[in-house]
C-alpha positions as CSV (number, residue, x, y, z in Angstrom):
1,M,12.7,-3.4,-10.7
2,K,10.2,-0.6,-9.9
3,K,9.6,1.4,-6.8
4,Y,6.1,2.4,-5.7
5,K,4.8,4.6,-2.9
6,V,1.8,2.8,-1.2
7,I,-1.0,4.7,0.6
8,V,-4.0,3.2,2.3
9,L,-7.1,5.5,2.5
10,D,-10.2,4.7,4.5
11,E,-13.8,5.5,3.4
12,E,-13.5,9.1,4.5
13,G,-10.2,9.7,2.7
14,N,-8.0,9.6,5.7
15,E,-4.7,7.8,5.5
16,R,-4.3,4.6,7.5
17,A,-1.2,3.2,9.2
18,L,0.1,0.3,7.2
19,E,1.3,-1.7,10.2
20,S,-0.3,-1.8,13.7
21,N,3.1,-1.3,15.4
22,K,3.9,1.8,13.3
23,E,0.8,4.0,13.9
24,E,2.5,7.1,12.6
25,E,3.7,5.6,9.3
26,T,1.0,6.0,6.7
27,L,3.2,6.0,3.6
28,T,5.7,3.3,2.6
29,E,7.9,2.6,-0.4
30,M,8.0,-0.8,-1.9
31,I,10.3,-2.2,-4.6
32,F,8.9,-4.9,-6.9
33,Y,11.0,-7.0,-9.1
34,S,8.1,-8.4,-11.1
35,E,4.6,-7.6,-12.1
36,E,3.4,-10.7,-10.3
37,S,4.9,-9.6,-7.0
38,K,3.2,-6.2,-7.3
39,I,-0.1,-7.9,-7.9
40,Y,0.4,-10.3,-5.0
41,F,1.2,-7.4,-2.7
42,Y,-1.9,-5.4,-3.8
43,E,-4.2,-8.4,-3.3
44,D,-2.7,-9.0,0.2
45,M,-3.3,-5.4,1.1
46,K,-6.9,-5.5,-0.1
47,G,-7.3,-8.5,2.2
48,K,-5.8,-6.6,5.2
49,F,-7.8,-3.4,4.5
50,P,-11.1,-4.6,2.8
51,D,-12.9,-1.3,3.3
52,C,-10.0,0.9,2.2
53,S,-8.6,2.2,-1.1
54,I,-5.1,1.1,-1.8
55,K,-3.0,3.6,-3.9
56,M,0.2,2.6,-5.5
57,M,2.2,5.4,-7.2
58,L,5.2,4.7,-9.3
59,C,8.4,6.5,-8.2
60,Q,10.9,7.8,-10.7
């Protein structure tokens, strides 16, 4: 199990809200129980935000 902080950045480097109903929330923490689930989440985020950069930082 690993916890990551996830940030979505637009082309200008501004943080984007991860969900449309939470406009103020630009940072979220996700817990992944396998490498496959982390990869699936990343690919899903790239589909939702095709023109953005997805940053996933491991939390200690």
